matplotlib code that plots the C-alpha trace (Angstrom):
import matplotlib.pyplot as plt

x = [-31.1, -32.2, -33.8, -35.8, -37.0, -38.2, -40.1, -41.7, -42.9, -44.3, -46.3, -47.6, -48.7, -50.5, -52.3, -53.2, -54.8, -56.6, -58.0, -59.0, -60.8, -62.7, -63.8, -64.8, -66.9, -68.5, -69.3, -67.1, -64.4, -61.1, -59.2, -61.0, -63.3, -66.1, -68.6, -69.8, -67.8, -69.0, -71.0, -68.8, -65.8, -63.9, -63.3, -65.7, -66.0, -63.8, -61.0, -61.3, -61.0, -57.9, -56.4, -57.1, -55.5, -52.4, -52.2, -52.4, -49.7, -47.4, -48.0, -47.1, -43.9, -42.8, -43.6, -41.4, -38.6, -39.0, -39.9, -42.8, -45.9, -45.9, -44.3, -45.6, -45.5, -47.0, -49.7, -50.6, -50.9, -53.1, -55.4, -55.7, -56.6, -59.1, -60.6, -60.9, -62.6, -65.0, -65.8, -66.6, -68.8, -70.8, -71.2, -72.4, -74.9, -76.2, -75.3, -73.2, -69.5, -68.5, -70.9, -72.1, -75.6, -77.8, -78.7, -76.7, -78.2, -79.4, -76.4, -74.0, -71.9, -72.6, -75.7, -76.7, -75.4, -72.0, -71.9, -72.6, -70.0, -67.4, -68.3, -68.0, -64.6, -63.4, -64.5, -62.7, -59.6, -59.6, -60.1, -57.2, -55.0, -56.0, -55.1, -51.7, -51.3, -51.3, -53.1, -55.6, -56.4, -53.1, -53.2, -50.4, -50.8, -49.5, -51.7, -54.8, -54.0, -53.5, -56.8, -58.6, -57.3, -58.2, -61.8, -62.1, -61.0, -63.5, -66.3, -65.4, -65.3, -68.7, -70.3, -68.8, -70.1, -73.5, -73.5, -73.6, -71.4, -68.3, -68.3, -71.9, -73.3, -76.7, -76.9, -75.7, -72.3, -71.8, -71.3, -67.8, -67.1, -67.0, -68.7, -71.9, -71.8, -72.5, -69.7, -67.3, -68.0, -67.7, -64.4, -63.1, -64.0, -62.4, -59.3, -59.3, -59.7, -56.9, -54.6, -55.4, -54.7, -51.4, -50.2, -51.0, -49.0, -46.0, -46.6, -46.6, -50.1, -49.5, -47.6, -47.8, -44.0, -42.4, -41.6, -38.8, -39.7, -43.4, -43.7, -46.8, -44.8, -41.7, -39.0, -39.9, -43.6, -42.7, -40.5, -43.3, -45.8, -43.6, -42.9, -46.7, -47.3, -44.7, -45.9, -48.9, -49.1, -51.7, -54.2, -53.6, -54.2, -57.3, -58.7, -58.0, -59.8, -62.8, -62.9, -62.7, -65.6, -67.8, -67.3, -67.9, -71.1, -72.3, -71.5, -68.8, -65.3, -63.0, -60.2, -61.9, -65.3, -67.3, -70.2, -68.8, -71.9, -72.1, -68.4, -65.5, -63.9, -65.1, -64.1, -61.6, -59.8, -59.7, -58.3, -55.7, -54.6, -54.3, -52.3, -50.0, -49.6, -48.8, -46.3, -44.4, -44.4, -43.0, -40.3, -39.4, -40.1, -42.4, -46.0, -46.4, -43.2, -41.4, -38.2, -36.6, -38.6, -37.6, -37.3, -39.3, -42.4, -44.6, -43.3, -39.9, -38.8, -40.1, -43.4, -43.8, -43.1, -45.5, -48.2, -47.9, -47.9, -51.1, -52.9, -55.5, -56.5, -59.3, -60.8, -60.5, -62.2, -65.0, -65.5, -65.6, -68.2, -70.3, -70.1, -70.9, -74.1, -75.2, -74.8, -76.5, -79.4, -79.8, -79.5, -76.2, -72.9, -70.8, -67.6, -68.5, -71.8, -73.6, -77.2, -77.3, -80.7, -80.8, -77.1, -74.1, -72.0, -72.9, -71.9, -68.5, -67.5, -68.8, -66.8, -63.7, -64.2, -64.6, -61.5, -59.4, -60.7, -59.0, -61.0, -58.8, -55.4, -53.5, -54.9, -58.5, -59.2, -60.8, -62.4, -59.9, -60.5, -59.2, -58.0, -57.8, -55.2, -54.7, -51.0, -50.8, -52.4, -52.0, -55.7, -57.4, -60.5, -61.9, -61.8, -64.0, -65.0, -64.7, -62.9, -66.3, -66.6, -63.1, -64.0, -67.1, -65.0, -62.6, -65.5, -67.0, -63.7, -62.9, -59.5, -57.6, -56.0, -52.5, -53.4, -54.3, -52.7, -54.9, -53.8, -55.2, -54.9, -55.1, -52.6, -49.6, -50.1, -53.8, -52.8, -51.3, -54.4, -57.5, -60.5, -63.4, -65.9]
y = [-33.1, -30.5, -28.4, -31.5, -32.1, -28.5, -28.6, -31.9, -30.5, -27.4, -29.7, -31.8, -28.7, -27.4, -30.7, -30.7, -27.3, -28.1, -31.3, -29.5, -26.8, -29.4, -31.4, -28.2, -27.1, -30.6, -30.6, -33.6, -34.3, -32.7, -35.8, -38.8, -37.1, -39.7, -38.4, -34.9, -33.2, -32.8, -29.6, -26.5, -28.7, -29.5, -33.2, -36.0, -37.5, -40.7, -38.5, -36.1, -39.0, -40.3, -36.8, -36.5, -39.9, -38.9, -35.6, -37.3, -39.8, -37.0, -35.0, -38.0, -38.6, -35.0, -34.6, -37.7, -36.2, -32.8, -30.9, -28.5, -29.8, -27.1, -23.8, -21.6, -18.3, -19.8, -21.5, -18.3, -16.3, -19.0, -19.1, -15.3, -15.3, -18.0, -16.2, -13.0, -14.8, -16.6, -13.4, -11.5, -14.3, -14.6, -10.9, -10.6, -13.4, -11.6, -14.4, -14.4, -14.2, -16.4, -19.4, -19.1, -20.4, -17.8, -14.5, -11.5, -8.9, -5.6, -3.4, -6.1, -8.9, -11.3, -13.0, -12.1, -15.4, -15.0, -11.3, -12.0, -14.7, -12.4, -9.6, -12.0, -13.2, -9.6, -8.6, -11.5, -10.8, -7.1, -7.8, -10.2, -7.8, -4.9, -7.0, -7.5, -3.8, -4.5, -1.9, -2.7, -6.1, -7.5, -6.6, -4.7, -1.0, 0.4, -1.9, -1.0, 2.7, 2.5, 0.6, 3.1, 6.0, 4.3, 3.6, 7.1, 8.5, 6.4, 7.4, 11.1, 10.9, 9.1, 11.7, 14.6, 13.2, 12.8, 16.5, 15.8, 16.5, 14.3, 14.0, 13.3, 12.2, 13.8, 17.5, 19.3, 21.1, 24.8, 26.8, 26.1, 23.6, 19.9, 19.8, 21.3, 24.2, 22.2, 19.7, 22.5, 24.3, 21.0, 20.3, 23.8, 23.7, 20.3, 21.6, 24.7, 22.6, 20.2, 23.1, 24.8, 21.7, 21.0, 24.6, 24.5, 21.3, 22.7, 20.3, 20.9, 21.4, 19.1, 16.1, 16.6, 16.5, 18.8, 22.2, 24.5, 27.9, 27.4, 27.6, 26.3, 24.1, 21.9, 22.6, 19.8, 20.8, 24.5, 23.8, 21.7, 24.4, 27.1, 25.1, 24.5, 28.2, 29.1, 26.5, 28.4, 31.8, 33.1, 30.4, 31.0, 34.7, 34.1, 31.7, 34.3, 37.0, 34.7, 33.7, 37.4, 38.4, 35.5, 36.3, 40.0, 39.3, 37.1, 39.8, 37.6, 38.4, 38.0, 36.6, 34.0, 33.6, 34.4, 36.9, 40.5, 42.2, 44.8, 45.8, 44.7, 42.4, 40.7, 42.0, 39.2, 39.7, 43.5, 43.0, 40.5, 42.8, 45.7, 43.7, 42.5, 46.0, 47.4, 44.6, 45.1, 48.9, 48.6, 46.2, 48.6, 46.2, 46.4, 45.7, 43.6, 41.6, 42.0, 43.5, 46.7, 49.8, 52.7, 56.2, 55.6, 54.7, 51.6, 49.8, 48.8, 50.5, 47.7, 47.5, 51.2, 51.5, 48.7, 50.3, 53.6, 52.0, 50.0, 53.0, 54.7, 57.9, 58.7, 55.2, 55.7, 59.1, 57.8, 54.8, 57.2, 59.5, 56.5, 55.1, 58.5, 58.9, 55.3, 55.6, 59.1, 57.7, 54.8, 57.2, 55.8, 57.3, 58.0, 56.9, 53.9, 52.9, 53.1, 54.4, 58.2, 59.4, 63.0, 63.8, 62.7, 61.4, 59.7, 61.4, 59.7, 60.2, 63.8, 64.6, 63.0, 65.1, 68.3, 67.7, 67.0, 70.3, 73.7, 74.9, 72.7, 73.6, 75.7, 78.6, 79.5, 82.9, 85.4, 88.7, 91.6, 94.7, 98.3, 100.4, 104.3, 106.2, 110.0, 110.8, 114.1, 113.0, 109.2, 108.8, 105.6, 106.5, 103.0, 99.6, 99.1, 96.1, 97.7, 100.5, 102.3, 102.6, 104.1, 106.8, 107.7, 108.0, 110.4, 112.6, 112.7, 113.7, 116.1, 114.6, 113.9, 110.6, 111.9, 112.9, 109.3, 105.9, 102.9, 99.5, 96.3, 92.9, 90.8, 87.9, 88.3, 84.7, 85.3, 85.6, 82.1, 80.3, 79.0, 81.3, 80.7, 79.8]
z = [-41.4, -38.9, -41.7, -42.8, -39.3, -38.9, -42.2, -41.2, -37.8, -39.6, -42.0, -39.1, -37.2, -40.2, -40.7, -37.1, -37.3, -40.5, -39.0, -35.7, -37.7, -39.8, -36.8, -34.9, -37.9, -38.0, -34.3, -33.5, -30.8, -31.8, -30.7, -32.0, -34.5, -34.0, -31.5, -30.4, -27.6, -24.1, -23.2, -23.2, -24.2, -27.4, -26.5, -25.9, -22.4, -23.1, -24.6, -21.6, -19.2, -21.0, -20.9, -17.2, -16.5, -18.5, -16.7, -13.3, -14.2, -15.5, -12.3, -10.1, -12.1, -12.1, -8.4, -7.6, -9.6, -7.8, -10.9, -11.3, -13.0, -15.6, -16.5, -13.7, -15.6, -18.7, -16.7, -14.8, -18.0, -19.6, -16.6, -16.6, -20.3, -19.8, -16.8, -18.8, -21.7, -19.4, -17.5, -20.8, -22.1, -18.9, -18.6, -22.2, -21.4, -18.3, -15.8, -12.7, -13.7, -10.7, -10.7, -14.3, -13.5, -11.8, -13.4, -12.2, -9.9, -11.6, -12.5, -11.1, -12.5, -9.6, -8.3, -4.8, -3.1, -4.8, -4.0, -0.3, -0.2, -1.7, 0.7, 3.7, 2.4, 1.9, 5.4, 6.9, 4.9, 5.8, 9.5, 9.5, 7.7, 10.0, 13.0, 11.5, 10.6, 6.9, 4.7, 1.9, 3.3, 2.4, -1.2, -3.0, -2.0, -5.3, -7.3, -5.2, -5.5, -9.2, -9.6, -7.5, -9.5, -12.7, -11.4, -10.2, -13.5, -15.5, -13.1, -13.4, -17.2, -17.3, -15.0, -16.9, -20.2, -18.5, -17.4, -13.6, -10.7, -10.7, -6.9, -5.9, -9.2, -8.5, -9.2, -12.3, -11.9, -11.6, -14.8, -16.1, -13.3, -12.8, -9.4, -8.1, -5.6, -2.4, -3.3, -4.1, -0.8, 1.2, -0.5, 0.1, 3.7, 4.2, 2.6, 4.8, 7.9, 6.9, 6.0, 9.3, 11.3, 9.5, 9.8, 13.6, 13.9, 11.9, 8.9, 5.2, 4.0, 1.0, 2.2, 6.0, 6.6, 9.2, 7.8, 9.2, 10.4, 10.4, 6.6, 4.8, 2.4, 2.7, 0.2, -2.4, -2.3, -2.6, -5.6, -7.3, -6.5, -8.0, -11.1, -11.6, -11.1, -13.7, -16.1, -17.4, -15.8, -18.3, -17.4, -13.7, -14.1, -16.2, -13.5, -10.8, -12.8, -13.4, -9.7, -8.7, -11.1, -9.9, -6.2, -6.7, -8.8, -5.9, -3.3, -1.7, -0.6, -3.6, -1.4, 0.8, -0.9, 2.3, 2.3, 2.2, 3.6, 0.8, 0.8, -1.3, 1.3, 4.4, 7.9, 8.6, 5.3, 5.8, 9.3, 8.1, 5.3, 7.6, 10.1, 7.3, 6.0, 9.4, 10.2, 6.9, 7.2, 10.7, 9.4, 6.6, 3.8, 0.8, 1.6, -1.6, -2.1, 1.3, -0.2, 1.2, 0.4, -1.8, -0.4, 2.7, 0.8, 1.3, -1.8, -3.3, -6.5, -8.9, -7.2, -7.1, -10.8, -11.6, -9.4, -11.2, -14.6, -13.7, -12.2, -14.5, -12.8, -15.2, -14.6, -10.8, -11.0, -13.2, -10.8, -7.8, -9.5, -10.4, -6.9, -5.4, -7.6, -6.9, -3.1, -3.0, -5.0, -2.4, 0.6, 1.8, 2.9, -0.1, 1.8, 4.0, 2.4, 5.8, 5.9, 5.6, 4.5, 3.4, 3.6, 1.6, 4.6, 7.8, 11.1, 11.6, 8.0, 8.0, 11.2, 9.7, 6.5, 8.5, 10.5, 7.4, 5.7, 5.8, 8.8, 11.1, 9.6, 12.1, 14.1, 13.1, 11.5, 13.9, 12.8, 13.2, 15.4, 15.2, 18.1, 17.7, 19.8, 19.8, 19.1, 21.0, 24.3, 24.0, 24.8, 23.7, 21.7, 21.6, 19.8, 16.7, 14.6, 11.2, 9.4, 8.9, 12.7, 12.9, 10.3, 12.3, 15.5, 13.7, 12.5, 16.0, 17.6, 14.8, 14.3, 11.1, 10.0, 10.7, 14.3, 15.4, 15.3, 14.2, 15.5, 13.9, 15.6, 12.5, 12.5, 10.2, 9.0, 8.1, 4.4, 4.5, 5.9, 4.1, 3.7, 6.1, 3.3]

ax = plt.figure().add_subplot(projection="3d")
ax.plot(x, y, z, "-o")
ax.set_aspect("equal")
plt.show()
């Protein structure tokens, strides 16, 4: 019996759909099938009035019984689907998606009166929510953030496809980048300012939570950052090399990106590196990884081995020779690149070079002297500046070499010192 009822309902439903399709194709009311339907409706006006009356009667009956008028979830989903379909149809027709009568404003989906009414309503709602301390005008924060992220992603993809900056949407981006140079600099500066403020306040530069010991990152952010760094080390190294090459080609500091004034690093970065080096040397730790040093050197054993393996002395010598020739051709000091016309080194560098040469190692070499003394009488025959003068003295006094004693005041350490030339 139950199977027979189910089959009967299925046949009735099929006949209903077939009849509705025939009447819709013929342009007739789906209910009575006699007259055309009302504008933008599927039923004629008398059938619509009958349906409205039946709906009102059913609503009164259900309300008296304390029951909902319809399934809330089902009705909400139906209204959403109908609203989406109506919005798509009106947008395709170029009319206001809210009132459906006036043309939409250029590059908008609403006409100007409807847009102004919506803006006024949003301002009122946001003011009311702000007075109550509720973010996002009372809307769901997660939903709003999710919608904003999705809208930002679509906008970035569209601008990237159009070949313009994803931030301002006006200028073309820098080579190999998504933003133009002014936007990149603004973003970098804003990030530096924010990080500086958070570091001064003892907060994590990423999530602004308090950090122990004045560290830059809290433990969760530090773990995430280290995981991200280890995820693709090759790409990170390649990005660092590319950034280094770009900054050196522009003449900027490869560390902070500020103008370097013709040298490898800017003054602030050099001072910071020197202070960091001195502090770590004084603490007896490696100047690179802050671990205990090896054999009193500036590096630990692993860093020292890695440094020696990376060092290419032939390349260093070739680079020094090329730099020397380039600076000499430009009339600049070969050491500090300061102006030095006509000479290889400026005065401070030249003085430093002379003081580090062999002329300043120990006691300077003075010219020796020879003193002749007669052995028989003990008479001093004079002090001479050369051995030739000593020979002339012996001829003049008619004395032999075995009759006199010749004393030389040359230093016994003169053979261990550098020559004067």
